[in-house]
PDBQT receptor file of N, H, CA, C and O in Angstrom, charges set to zero:
ATOM      1  N   UNK A   1      -0.071  -3.103  53.921  1.00  0.00    +0.000 N 
ATOM      2  CA  UNK A   1      -0.261  -1.684  53.882  1.00  0.00    +0.000 C 
ATOM      3  C   UNK A   1       1.787  -1.611  54.078  1.00  0.00    +0.000 C 
ATOM      4  O   UNK A   1       2.390  -2.370  54.836  1.00  0.00    +0.000 OA
ATOM      5  N   UNK A   2       2.331  -0.764  53.388  1.00  0.00    +0.000 N 
ATOM      6  H   UNK A   2       1.841  -0.147  52.772  1.00  0.00    +0.000 HD
ATOM      7  CA  UNK A   2       4.006  -0.817  53.641  1.00  0.00    +0.000 C 
ATOM      8  C   UNK A   2       4.540   0.694  53.757  1.00  0.00    +0.000 C 
ATOM      9  O   UNK A   2       5.698   0.983  54.059  1.00  0.00    +0.000 OA
ATOM     10  N   UNK A   3       3.361   1.754  53.427  1.00  0.00    +0.000 N 
ATOM     11  H   UNK A   3       2.420   1.520  53.182  1.00  0.00    +0.000 HD
ATOM     12  CA  UNK A   3       3.941   3.474  53.209  1.00  0.00    +0.000 C 
ATOM     13  C   UNK A   3       3.255   4.259  53.359  1.00  0.00    +0.000 C 
ATOM     14  O   UNK A   3       2.107   3.830  53.237  1.00  0.00    +0.000 OA
ATOM     15  N   UNK A   4       3.313   5.848  53.699  1.00  0.00    +0.000 N 
ATOM     16  H   UNK A   4       4.245   6.196  53.798  1.00  0.00    +0.000 HD
ATOM     17  CA  UNK A   4       2.349   6.637  53.460  1.00  0.00    +0.000 C 
ATOM     18  C   UNK A   4       1.189   6.907  52.094  1.00  0.00    +0.000 C 
ATOM     19  O   UNK A   4       0.122   7.521  52.055  1.00  0.00    +0.000 OA
ATOM     20  N   UNK A   5       1.881   6.217  51.152  1.00  0.00    +0.000 N 
ATOM     21  H   UNK A   5       2.747   5.718  51.183  1.00  0.00    +0.000 HD
ATOM     22  CA  UNK A   5       1.701   6.561  49.600  1.00  0.00    +0.000 C 
ATOM     23  C   UNK A   5       0.148   5.339  49.942  1.00  0.00    +0.000 C 
ATOM     24  O   UNK A   5      -0.957   5.849  49.753  1.00  0.00    +0.000 OA
ATOM     25  N   UNK A   6       0.177   4.181  50.307  1.00  0.00    +0.000 N 
ATOM     26  H   UNK A   6       1.074   3.766  50.461  1.00  0.00    +0.000 HD
ATOM     27  CA  UNK A   6      -0.796   3.293  50.842  1.00  0.00    +0.000 C 
ATOM     28  C   UNK A   6      -2.124   3.762  51.679  1.00  0.00    +0.000 C 
ATOM     29  O   UNK A   6      -3.301   3.694  51.324  1.00  0.00    +0.000 OA
ATOM     30  N   UNK A   7      -1.477   4.338  53.100  1.00  0.00    +0.000 N 
ATOM     31  H   UNK A   7      -0.521   4.393  53.388  1.00  0.00    +0.000 HD
ATOM     32  CA  UNK A   7      -2.199   5.062  53.808  1.00  0.00    +0.000 C 
ATOM     33  C   UNK A   7      -3.156   6.160  52.944  1.00  0.00    +0.000 C 
ATOM     34  O   UNK A   7      -4.349   6.351  53.177  1.00  0.00    +0.000 OA
ATOM     35  N   UNK A   8      -2.404   6.803  51.951  1.00  0.00    +0.000 N 
ATOM     36  H   UNK A   8      -1.435   6.648  51.762  1.00  0.00    +0.000 HD
ATOM     37  CA  UNK A   8      -3.404   8.008  50.983  1.00  0.00    +0.000 C 
ATOM     38  C   UNK A   8      -4.465   7.452  50.259  1.00  0.00    +0.000 C 
ATOM     39  O   UNK A   8      -5.648   7.787  50.314  1.00  0.00    +0.000 OA
ATOM     40  N   UNK A   9      -3.734   6.210  49.287  1.00  0.00    +0.000 N 
ATOM     41  H   UNK A   9      -2.773   5.938  49.242  1.00  0.00    +0.000 HD
ATOM     42  CA  UNK A   9      -4.430   5.569  48.611  1.00  0.00    +0.000 C 
ATOM     43  C   UNK A   9      -6.024   5.367  49.062  1.00  0.00    +0.000 C 
ATOM     44  O   UNK A   9      -7.022   5.835  48.515  1.00  0.00    +0.000 OA
ATOM     45  N   UNK A  10      -5.943   4.625  50.091  1.00  0.00    +0.000 N 
ATOM     46  H   UNK A  10      -5.132   4.245  50.535  1.00  0.00    +0.000 HD
ATOM     47  CA  UNK A  10      -7.123   3.817  51.200  1.00  0.00    +0.000 C 
ATOM     48  C   UNK A  10      -7.627   4.755  51.084  1.00  0.00    +0.000 C 
ATOM     49  O   UNK A  10      -8.594   4.682  50.326  1.00  0.00    +0.000 OA
ATOM     50  N   UNK A  11      -7.313   6.344  51.777  1.00  0.00    +0.000 N 
ATOM     51  H   UNK A  11      -6.527   6.403  52.393  1.00  0.00    +0.000 HD
ATOM     52  CA  UNK A  11      -8.230   6.736  52.236  1.00  0.00    +0.000 C 
ATOM     53  C   UNK A  11      -8.725   7.738  51.551  1.00  0.00    +0.000 C 
ATOM     54  O   UNK A  11      -9.600   8.551  51.846  1.00  0.00    +0.000 OA
ATOM     55  N   UNK A  12      -7.946   7.579  50.403  1.00  0.00    +0.000 N 
ATOM     56  H   UNK A  12      -7.234   6.919  50.163  1.00  0.00    +0.000 HD
ATOM     57  CA  UNK A  12      -8.498   8.898  49.534  1.00  0.00    +0.000 C 
ATOM     58  C   UNK A  12      -9.970   8.110  48.932  1.00  0.00    +0.000 C 
ATOM     59  O   UNK A  12     -11.049   8.696  49.016  1.00  0.00    +0.000 OA
ATOM     60  N   UNK A  13      -9.851   6.662  48.297  1.00  0.00    +0.000 N 
ATOM     61  H   UNK A  13      -8.974   6.186  48.229  1.00  0.00    +0.000 HD
ATOM     62  CA  UNK A  13     -10.384   5.871  48.040  1.00  0.00    +0.000 C 
ATOM     63  C   UNK A  13     -12.256   5.980  48.529  1.00  0.00    +0.000 C 
ATOM     64  O   UNK A  13     -13.256   6.352  47.914  1.00  0.00    +0.000 OA
ATOM     65  N   UNK A  14     -11.966   5.323  50.242  1.00  0.00    +0.000 N 
ATOM     66  H   UNK A  14     -11.155   5.021  50.742  1.00  0.00    +0.000 HD
ATOM     67  CA  UNK A  14     -12.812   5.518  51.074  1.00  0.00    +0.000 C 
ATOM     68  C   UNK A  14     -13.444   6.815  51.396  1.00  0.00    +0.000 C 
ATOM     69  O   UNK A  14     -14.540   6.946  51.942  1.00  0.00    +0.000 OA
ATOM     70  N   UNK A  15     -12.722   7.679  51.042  1.00  0.00    +0.000 N 
ATOM     71  H   UNK A  15     -11.832   7.573  50.598  1.00  0.00    +0.000 HD
ATOM     72  CA  UNK A  15     -13.186   8.911  51.594  1.00  0.00    +0.000 C 
ATOM     73  C   UNK A  15     -14.490   9.212  50.397  1.00  0.00    +0.000 C 
ATOM     74  O   UNK A  15     -15.622   9.470  50.805  1.00  0.00    +0.000 OA
ATOM     75  N   UNK A  16     -14.310   9.174  49.526  1.00  0.00    +0.000 N 
ATOM     76  H   UNK A  16     -13.390   8.965  49.195  1.00  0.00    +0.000 HD
ATOM     77  CA  UNK A  16     -15.038   9.040  48.409  1.00  0.00    +0.000 C 
ATOM     78  C   UNK A  16     -16.484   8.778  48.189  1.00  0.00    +0.000 C 
ATOM     79  O   UNK A  16     -17.277   9.212  47.354  1.00  0.00    +0.000 OA
ATOM     80  N   UNK A  17     -16.630   7.704  49.461  1.00  0.00    +0.000 N 
ATOM     81  H   UNK A  17     -15.986   7.352  50.140  1.00  0.00    +0.000 HD
ATOM     82  CA  UNK A  17     -18.128   7.109  49.467  1.00  0.00    +0.000 C 
ATOM     83  C   UNK A  17     -18.399   8.190  49.884  1.00  0.00    +0.000 C 
ATOM     84  O   UNK A  17     -17.678   9.056  50.381  1.00  0.00    +0.000 OA
ATOM     85  N   UNK A  18     -20.068   8.143  49.573  1.00  0.00    +0.000 N 
ATOM     86  H   UNK A  18     -20.654   7.440  49.169  1.00  0.00    +0.000 HD
ATOM     87  CA  UNK A  18     -21.279   9.331  50.127  1.00  0.00    +0.000 C 
ATOM     88  C   UNK A  18     -21.523   8.526  51.604  1.00  0.00    +0.000 C 
ATOM     89  O   UNK A  18     -21.696   7.468  52.208  1.00  0.00    +0.000 OA
ATOM     90  N   UNK A  19     -21.402   9.770  51.622  1.00  0.00    +0.000 N 
ATOM     91  H   UNK A  19     -21.262  10.630  51.131  1.00  0.00    +0.000 HD
ATOM     92  CA  UNK A  19     -21.773   9.837  53.626  1.00  0.00    +0.000 C 
ATOM     93  C   UNK A  19     -20.678   9.550  54.481  1.00  0.00    +0.000 C 
ATOM     94  O   UNK A  19     -20.880   9.406  55.686  1.00  0.00    +0.000 OA
ATOM     95  N   UNK A  20     -19.125   9.415  53.820  1.00  0.00    +0.000 N 
ATOM     96  H   UNK A  20     -18.961   9.532  52.840  1.00  0.00    +0.000 HD
ATOM     97  CA  UNK A  20     -18.247   9.051  54.702  1.00  0.00    +0.000 C 
ATOM     98  C   UNK A  20     -17.787  10.695  55.308  1.00  0.00    +0.000 C 
ATOM     99  O   UNK A  20     -17.443  11.652  54.615  1.00  0.00    +0.000 OA
ATOM    100  N   UNK A  21     -17.885  10.650  56.465  1.00  0.00    +0.000 N 
ATOM    101  H   UNK A  21     -18.165   9.872  57.028  1.00  0.00    +0.000 HD
ATOM    102  CA  UNK A  21     -17.019  12.192  57.073  1.00  0.00    +0.000 C 
ATOM    103  C   UNK A  21     -15.716  12.006  57.678  1.00  0.00    +0.000 C 
ATOM    104  O   UNK A  21     -15.018  12.966  58.003  1.00  0.00    +0.000 OA
ATOM    105  N   UNK A  22     -15.162  10.094  57.933  1.00  0.00    +0.000 N 
ATOM    106  H   UNK A  22     -15.729   9.313  57.669  1.00  0.00    +0.000 HD
ATOM    107  CA  UNK A  22     -14.014  10.717  58.515  1.00  0.00    +0.000 C 
ATOM    108  C   UNK A  22     -13.354   9.327  57.814  1.00  0.00    +0.000 C 
ATOM    109  O   UNK A  22     -14.067   8.475  57.283  1.00  0.00    +0.000 OA
ATOM    110  N   UNK A  23     -11.609   9.211  57.910  1.00  0.00    +0.000 N 
ATOM    111  H   UNK A  23     -11.030   9.902  58.342  1.00  0.00    +0.000 HD
ATOM    112  CA  UNK A  23     -11.299   7.739  57.658  1.00  0.00    +0.000 C 
ATOM    113  C   UNK A  23      -9.817   7.946  58.078  1.00  0.00    +0.000 C 
ATOM    114  O   UNK A  23      -9.046   8.804  57.650  1.00  0.00    +0.000 OA
ATOM    115  N   UNK A  24      -9.521   6.754  59.223  1.00  0.00    +0.000 N 
ATOM    116  H   UNK A  24     -10.147   6.056  59.571  1.00  0.00    +0.000 HD
ATOM    117  CA  UNK A  24      -8.237   7.074  59.960  1.00  0.00    +0.000 C 
ATOM    118  C   UNK A  24      -7.523   5.594  59.666  1.00  0.00    +0.000 C 
ATOM    119  O   UNK A  24      -7.921   4.611  60.291  1.00  0.00    +0.000 OA
ATOM    120  N   UNK A  25      -6.709   5.510  58.925  1.00  0.00    +0.000 N 
ATOM    121  H   UNK A  25      -6.386   6.309  58.418  1.00  0.00    +0.000 HD
ATOM    122  CA  UNK A  25      -5.843   4.214  58.546  1.00  0.00    +0.000 C 
ATOM    123  C   UNK A  25      -4.710   4.477  59.358  1.00  0.00    +0.000 C 
ATOM    124  O   UNK A  25      -4.312   5.639  59.434  1.00  0.00    +0.000 OA
ATOM    125  N   UNK A  26      -3.977   3.330  60.142  1.00  0.00    +0.000 N 
ATOM    126  H   UNK A  26      -4.300   2.386  60.080  1.00  0.00    +0.000 HD
ATOM    127  CA  UNK A  26      -3.128   2.974  61.028  1.00  0.00    +0.000 C 
ATOM    128  C   UNK A  26      -2.106   2.186  60.432  1.00  0.00    +0.000 C 
ATOM    129  O   UNK A  26      -2.232   0.963  60.492  1.00  0.00    +0.000 OA
ATOM    130  N   UNK A  27      -0.998   2.739  59.800  1.00  0.00    +0.000 N 
ATOM    131  H   UNK A  27      -0.896   3.732  59.752  1.00  0.00    +0.000 HD
ATOM    132  CA  UNK A  27      -0.028   1.940  59.175  1.00  0.00    +0.000 C 
ATOM    133  C   UNK A  27       0.679   1.012  59.750  1.00  0.00    +0.000 C 
ATOM    134  O   UNK A  27       1.174   0.035  59.188  1.00  0.00    +0.000 OA
ATOM    135  N   UNK A  28       0.766   1.386  61.260  1.00  0.00    +0.000 N 
ATOM    136  H   UNK A  28       0.364   2.180  61.716  1.00  0.00    +0.000 HD
ATOM    137  CA  UNK A  28       1.916   0.298  61.701  1.00  0.00    +0.000 C 
ATOM    138  C   UNK A  28       0.922  -0.929  62.635  1.00  0.00    +0.000 C 
ATOM    139  O   UNK A  28       1.399  -1.807  63.353  1.00  0.00    +0.000 OA
ATOM    140  N   UNK A  29      -0.848  -0.629  62.323  1.00  0.00    +0.000 N 
ATOM    141  H   UNK A  29      -1.235   0.084  61.739  1.00  0.00    +0.000 HD
ATOM    142  CA  UNK A  29      -1.209  -1.524  63.003  1.00  0.00    +0.000 C 
ATOM    143  C   UNK A  29      -2.177  -2.295  61.606  1.00  0.00    +0.000 C 
ATOM    144  O   UNK A  29      -2.703  -3.407  61.613  1.00  0.00    +0.000 OA
ATOM    145  N   UNK A  30      -2.172  -1.615  60.865  1.00  0.00    +0.000 N 
ATOM    146  H   UNK A  30      -1.744  -0.711  60.860  1.00  0.00    +0.000 HD
ATOM    147  CA  UNK A  30      -2.987  -2.159  59.429  1.00  0.00    +0.000 C 
ATOM    148  C   UNK A  30      -4.752  -1.810  59.434  1.00  0.00    +0.000 C 
ATOM    149  O   UNK A  30      -5.571  -1.979  58.531  1.00  0.00    +0.000 OA
ATOM    150  N   UNK A  31      -4.926  -1.292  60.755  1.00  0.00    +0.000 N 
ATOM    151  H   UNK A  31      -4.261  -1.154  61.489  1.00  0.00    +0.000 HD
ATOM    152  CA  UNK A  31      -6.576  -0.886  61.427  1.00  0.00    +0.000 C 
ATOM    153  C   UNK A  31      -6.954   0.118  60.337  1.00  0.00    +0.000 C 
ATOM    154  O   UNK A  31      -6.212   0.720  59.561  1.00  0.00    +0.000 OA
ATOM    155  N   UNK A  32      -8.452   0.160  60.478  1.00  0.00    +0.000 N 
ATOM    156  H   UNK A  32      -9.055  -0.329  61.108  1.00  0.00    +0.000 HD
ATOM    157  CA  UNK A  32      -9.041   1.438  59.478  1.00  0.00    +0.000 C 
ATOM    158  C   UNK A  32     -10.293   1.233  59.856  1.00  0.00    +0.000 C 
ATOM    159  O   UNK A  32     -11.051   0.266  59.943  1.00  0.00    +0.000 OA
ATOM    160  N   UNK A  33     -10.349   2.944  60.162  1.00  0.00    +0.000 N 
ATOM    161  H   UNK A  33      -9.733   3.729  60.092  1.00  0.00    +0.000 HD
ATOM    162  CA  UNK A  33     -11.741   3.239  61.147  1.00  0.00    +0.000 C 
ATOM    163  C   UNK A  33     -12.744   4.040  59.970  1.00  0.00    +0.000 C 
ATOM    164  O   UNK A  33     -12.095   4.517  59.039  1.00  0.00    +0.000 OA
ATOM    165  N   UNK A  34     -13.836   4.187  59.922  1.00  0.00    +0.000 N 
ATOM    166  H   UNK A  34     -14.363   3.800  60.678  1.00  0.00    +0.000 HD
ATOM    167  CA  UNK A  34     -14.430   4.715  59.242  1.00  0.00    +0.000 C 
ATOM    168  C   UNK A  34     -15.843   5.750  60.427  1.00  0.00    +0.000 C 
ATOM    169  O   UNK A  34     -16.326   5.416  61.508  1.00  0.00    +0.000 OA
ATOM    170  N   UNK A  35     -16.089   7.008  59.575  1.00  0.00    +0.000 N 
ATOM    171  H   UNK A  35     -15.696   7.279  58.697  1.00  0.00    +0.000 HD
ATOM    172  CA  UNK A  35     -16.922   7.503  60.415  1.00  0.00    +0.000 C 
ATOM    173  C   UNK A  35     -18.069   7.740  59.001  1.00  0.00    +0.000 C 
ATOM    174  O   UNK A  35     -17.682   7.812  57.835  1.00  0.00    +0.000 OA
ATOM    175  N   UNK A  36     -19.248   7.816  59.362  1.00  0.00    +0.000 N 
ATOM    176  H   UNK A  36     -19.562   7.758  60.309  1.00  0.00    +0.000 HD
ATOM    177  CA  UNK A  36     -20.231   8.241  58.355  1.00  0.00    +0.000 C 
ATOM    178  C   UNK A  36     -21.750   8.869  58.871  1.00  0.00    +0.000 C 
ATOM    179  O   UNK A  36     -22.150   8.597  60.003  1.00  0.00    +0.000 OA
ATOM    180  N   UNK A  37     -22.218   9.367  58.337  1.00  0.00    +0.000 N 
ATOM    181  H   UNK A  37     -21.893   9.589  57.417  1.00  0.00    +0.000 HD
ATOM    182  CA  UNK A  37     -23.251   9.949  58.241  1.00  0.00    +0.000 C 
ATOM    183  C   UNK A  37     -24.585   8.801  58.620  1.00  0.00    +0.000 C 
ATOM    184  O   UNK A  37     -25.498   8.830  59.445  1.00  0.00    +0.000 OA
ATOM    185  N   UNK A  38     -24.281   8.095  57.863  1.00  0.00    +0.000 N 
ATOM    186  H   UNK A  38     -23.540   8.070  57.193  1.00  0.00    +0.000 HD
ATOM    187  CA  UNK A  38     -25.206   6.883  57.594  1.00  0.00    +0.000 C 
ATOM    188  C   UNK A  38     -24.546   5.650  57.715  1.00  0.00    +0.000 C 
ATOM    189  O   UNK A  38     -23.316   5.594  57.741  1.00  0.00    +0.000 OA
ATOM    190  N   UNK A  39     -25.385   4.493  57.805  1.00  0.00    +0.000 N 
ATOM    191  H   UNK A  39     -26.383   4.538  57.784  1.00  0.00    +0.000 HD
ATOM    192  CA  UNK A  39     -24.456   3.432  57.732  1.00  0.00    +0.000 C 
ATOM    193  C   UNK A  39     -23.888   3.139  56.263  1.00  0.00    +0.000 C 
ATOM    194  O   UNK A  39     -24.565   3.569  55.329  1.00  0.00    +0.000 OA
ATOM    195  N   UNK A  40     -22.956   2.592  56.034  1.00  0.00    +0.000 N 
ATOM    196  H   UNK A  40     -22.407   2.242  56.793  1.00  0.00    +0.000 HD
ATOM    197  CA  UNK A  40     -22.485   2.201  54.646  1.00  0.00    +0.000 C 
ATOM    198  C   UNK A  40     -21.914   0.835  54.525  1.00  0.00    +0.000 C 
ATOM    199  O   UNK A  40     -21.156   0.313  55.342  1.00  0.00    +0.000 OA
ATOM    200  N   UNK A  41     -22.321   0.350  53.505  1.00  0.00    +0.000 N 
ATOM    201  H   UNK A  41     -22.937   0.775  52.841  1.00  0.00    +0.000 HD
ATOM    202  CA  UNK A  41     -22.372  -0.879  53.461  1.00  0.00    +0.000 C 
ATOM    203  C   UNK A  41     -20.884  -1.713  53.314  1.00  0.00    +0.000 C 
ATOM    204  O   UNK A  41     -20.017  -1.521  52.462  1.00  0.00    +0.000 OA
ATOM    205  N   UNK A  42     -20.884  -2.458  54.157  1.00  0.00    +0.000 N 
ATOM    206  H   UNK A  42     -21.588  -2.614  54.849  1.00  0.00    +0.000 HD
ATOM    207  CA  UNK A  42     -19.291  -3.070  54.037  1.00  0.00    +0.000 C 
ATOM    208  C   UNK A  42     -18.532  -3.052  53.184  1.00  0.00    +0.000 C 
ATOM    209  O   UNK A  42     -17.421  -2.522  53.137  1.00  0.00    +0.000 OA
ATOM    210  N   UNK A  43     -19.498  -4.074  51.881  1.00  0.00    +0.000 N 
ATOM    211  H   UNK A  43     -20.400  -4.504  51.919  1.00  0.00    +0.000 HD
ATOM    212  CA  UNK A  43     -19.238  -4.183  50.618  1.00  0.00    +0.000 C 
ATOM    213  C   UNK A  43     -18.407  -3.201  49.731  1.00  0.00    +0.000 C 
ATOM    214  O   UNK A  43     -17.563  -3.453  48.870  1.00  0.00    +0.000 OA
ATOM    215  N   UNK A  44     -18.855  -2.094  50.156  1.00  0.00    +0.000 N 
ATOM    216  H   UNK A  44     -19.540  -1.890  50.855  1.00  0.00    +0.000 HD
ATOM    217  CA  UNK A  44     -18.477  -0.791  49.593  1.00  0.00    +0.000 C 
ATOM    218  C   UNK A  44     -17.318  -0.389  50.241  1.00  0.00    +0.000 C 
ATOM    219  O   UNK A  44     -16.832   0.531  49.583  1.00  0.00    +0.000 OA
ATOM    220  N   UNK A  45     -16.481  -0.701  51.453  1.00  0.00    +0.000 N 
ATOM    221  H   UNK A  45     -16.875  -1.448  51.987  1.00  0.00    +0.000 HD
ATOM    222  CA  UNK A  45     -15.954  -0.242  51.653  1.00  0.00    +0.000 C 
ATOM    223  C   UNK A  45     -14.601  -1.373  51.442  1.00  0.00    +0.000 C 
ATOM    224  O   UNK A  45     -13.448  -0.941  51.432  1.00  0.00    +0.000 OA
ATOM    225  N   UNK A  46     -14.910  -2.884  51.275  1.00  0.00    +0.000 N 
ATOM    226  H   UNK A  46     -15.846  -3.235  51.283  1.00  0.00    +0.000 HD
ATOM    227  CA  UNK A  46     -14.015  -3.696  50.590  1.00  0.00    +0.000 C 
ATOM    228  C   UNK A  46     -13.745  -3.653  49.688  1.00  0.00    +0.000 C 
ATOM    229  O   UNK A  46     -12.724  -4.260  49.362  1.00  0.00    +0.000 OA
ATOM    230  N   UNK A  47     -14.634  -2.766  48.528  1.00  0.00    +0.000 N 
ATOM    231  H   UNK A  47     -15.463  -2.274  48.792  1.00  0.00    +0.000 HD
ATOM    232  CA  UNK A  47     -14.253  -2.355  47.043  1.00  0.00    +0.000 C 
ATOM    233  C   UNK A  47     -13.743  -1.593  46.635  1.00  0.00    +0.000 C 
ATOM    234  O   UNK A  47     -13.348  -1.533  45.470  1.00  0.00    +0.000 OA
ATOM    235  N   UNK A  48     -13.510  -0.241  48.070  1.00  0.00    +0.000 N 
ATOM    236  H   UNK A  48     -13.830  -0.290  49.016  1.00  0.00    +0.000 HD
ATOM    237  CA  UNK A  48     -12.634   1.037  48.104  1.00  0.00    +0.000 C 
ATOM    238  C   UNK A  48     -11.049   0.421  48.025  1.00  0.00    +0.000 C 
ATOM    239  O   UNK A  48     -10.131   0.549  47.214  1.00  0.00    +0.000 OA
ATOM    240  N   UNK A  49     -11.217  -0.284  49.249  1.00  0.00    +0.000 N 
ATOM    241  H   UNK A  49     -11.962  -0.387  49.908  1.00  0.00    +0.000 HD
ATOM    242  CA  UNK A  49      -9.627  -0.947  49.496  1.00  0.00    +0.000 C 
ATOM    243  C   UNK A  49      -9.559  -1.311  48.497  1.00  0.00    +0.000 C 
ATOM    244  O   UNK A  49      -9.098  -0.420  47.784  1.00  0.00    +0.000 OA
ATOM    245  N   UNK A  50      -9.759  -2.155  47.980  1.00  0.00    +0.000 N 
ATOM    246  H   UNK A  50     -10.134  -2.879  48.559  1.00  0.00    +0.000 HD
ATOM    247  CA  UNK A  50      -9.459  -3.016  46.402  1.00  0.00    +0.000 C 
ATOM    248  C   UNK A  50      -8.965  -2.047  45.488  1.00  0.00    +0.000 C 
ATOM    249  O   UNK A  50      -7.818  -1.859  45.084  1.00  0.00    +0.000 OA
ATOM    250  N   UNK A  51     -10.271  -1.336  45.176  1.00  0.00    +0.000 N 
ATOM    251  H   UNK A  51     -11.203  -1.489  45.505  1.00  0.00    +0.000 HD
ATOM    252  CA  UNK A  51      -9.713  -0.342  44.164  1.00  0.00    +0.000 C 
ATOM    253  C   UNK A  51      -8.464   0.556  44.166  1.00  0.00    +0.000 C 
ATOM    254  O   UNK A  51      -7.909   0.969  43.148  1.00  0.00    +0.000 OA
ATOM    255  N   UNK A  52      -7.959   0.895  45.871  1.00  0.00    +0.000 N 
ATOM    256  H   UNK A  52      -8.409   0.559  46.698  1.00  0.00    +0.000 HD
ATOM    257  CA  UNK A  52      -6.694   1.382  46.003  1.00  0.00    +0.000 C 
ATOM    258  C   UNK A  52      -5.495   0.960  45.660  1.00  0.00    +0.000 C 
ATOM    259  O   UNK A  52      -4.606   1.702  45.244  1.00  0.00    +0.000 OA
ATOM    260  N   UNK A  53      -5.360  -0.746  45.877  1.00  0.00    +0.000 N 
ATOM    261  H   UNK A  53      -6.082  -1.349  46.215  1.00  0.00    +0.000 HD
ATOM    262  CA  UNK A  53      -4.717  -0.879  45.515  1.00  0.00    +0.000 C 
ATOM    263  C   UNK A  53      -4.374  -2.556  45.652  1.00  0.00    +0.000 C 
ATOM    264  O   UNK A  53      -5.427  -3.148  45.413  1.00  0.00    +0.000 OA
ATOM    265  N   UNK A  54      -3.133  -3.654  45.992  1.00  0.00    +0.000 N 
ATOM    266  H   UNK A  54      -2.278  -3.173  46.186  1.00  0.00    +0.000 HD
ATOM    267  CA  UNK A  54      -3.714  -4.533  45.966  1.00  0.00    +0.000 C 
ATOM    268  C   UNK A  54      -3.532  -5.030  47.515  1.00  0.00    +0.000 C 
ATOM    269  O   UNK A  54      -2.544  -5.621  47.950  1.00  0.00    +0.000 OA
ATOM    270  N   UNK A  55      -4.343  -4.773  48.028  1.00  0.00    +0.000 N 
ATOM    271  H   UNK A  55      -5.146  -4.293  47.675  1.00  0.00    +0.000 HD
ATOM    272  CA  UNK A  55      -5.041  -4.652  49.734  1.00  0.00    +0.000 C 
ATOM    273  C   UNK A  55      -6.219  -5.240  50.299  1.00  0.00    +0.000 C 
ATOM    274  O   UNK A  55      -7.213  -4.987  49.619  1.00  0.00    +0.000 OA
ATOM    275  N   UNK A  56      -6.428  -5.891  51.242  1.00  0.00    +0.000 N 
ATOM    276  H   UNK A  56      -5.620  -6.096  51.794  1.00  0.00    +0.000 HD
ATOM    277  CA  UNK A  56      -7.584  -6.783  51.317  1.00  0.00    +0.000 C 
ATOM    278  C   UNK A  56      -8.271  -6.124  52.841  1.00  0.00    +0.000 C 
ATOM    279  O   UNK A  56      -7.636  -5.315  53.519  1.00  0.00    +0.000 OA
ATOM    280  N   UNK A  57      -9.226  -6.467  53.106  1.00  0.00    +0.000 N 
ATOM    281  H   UNK A  57      -9.741  -7.124  52.556  1.00  0.00    +0.000 HD
ATOM    282  CA  UNK A  57      -9.696  -6.476  54.393  1.00  0.00    +0.000 C 
ATOM    283  C   UNK A  57     -10.217  -7.769  55.326  1.00  0.00    +0.000 C 
ATOM    284  O   UNK A  57     -10.744  -8.745  54.793  1.00  0.00    +0.000 OA
ATOM    285  N   UNK A  58     -10.107  -7.717  56.113  1.00  0.00    +0.000 N 
ATOM    286  H   UNK A  58      -9.678  -6.924  56.546  1.00  0.00    +0.000 HD
ATOM    287  CA  UNK A  58     -10.067  -8.991  57.018  1.00  0.00    +0.000 C 
ATOM    288  C   UNK A  58     -10.255  -8.849  58.587  1.00  0.00    +0.000 C 
ATOM    289  O   UNK A  58     -10.225  -9.848  59.306  1.00  0.00    +0.000 OA
TER     290      UNK A  58
């Protein structure tokens, strides 16, 4: 991720996952924190990040 547009795209896609209550993306470190009401399948988060653009989760 290189800009605030990237952060917004990732945040928007992950926020659309049912049960997600908060998404925090740190552009400088490339970290992502997700809070949810119930467990969220990690693969669904990976898919959402990929849908946001040319990003990967490691």
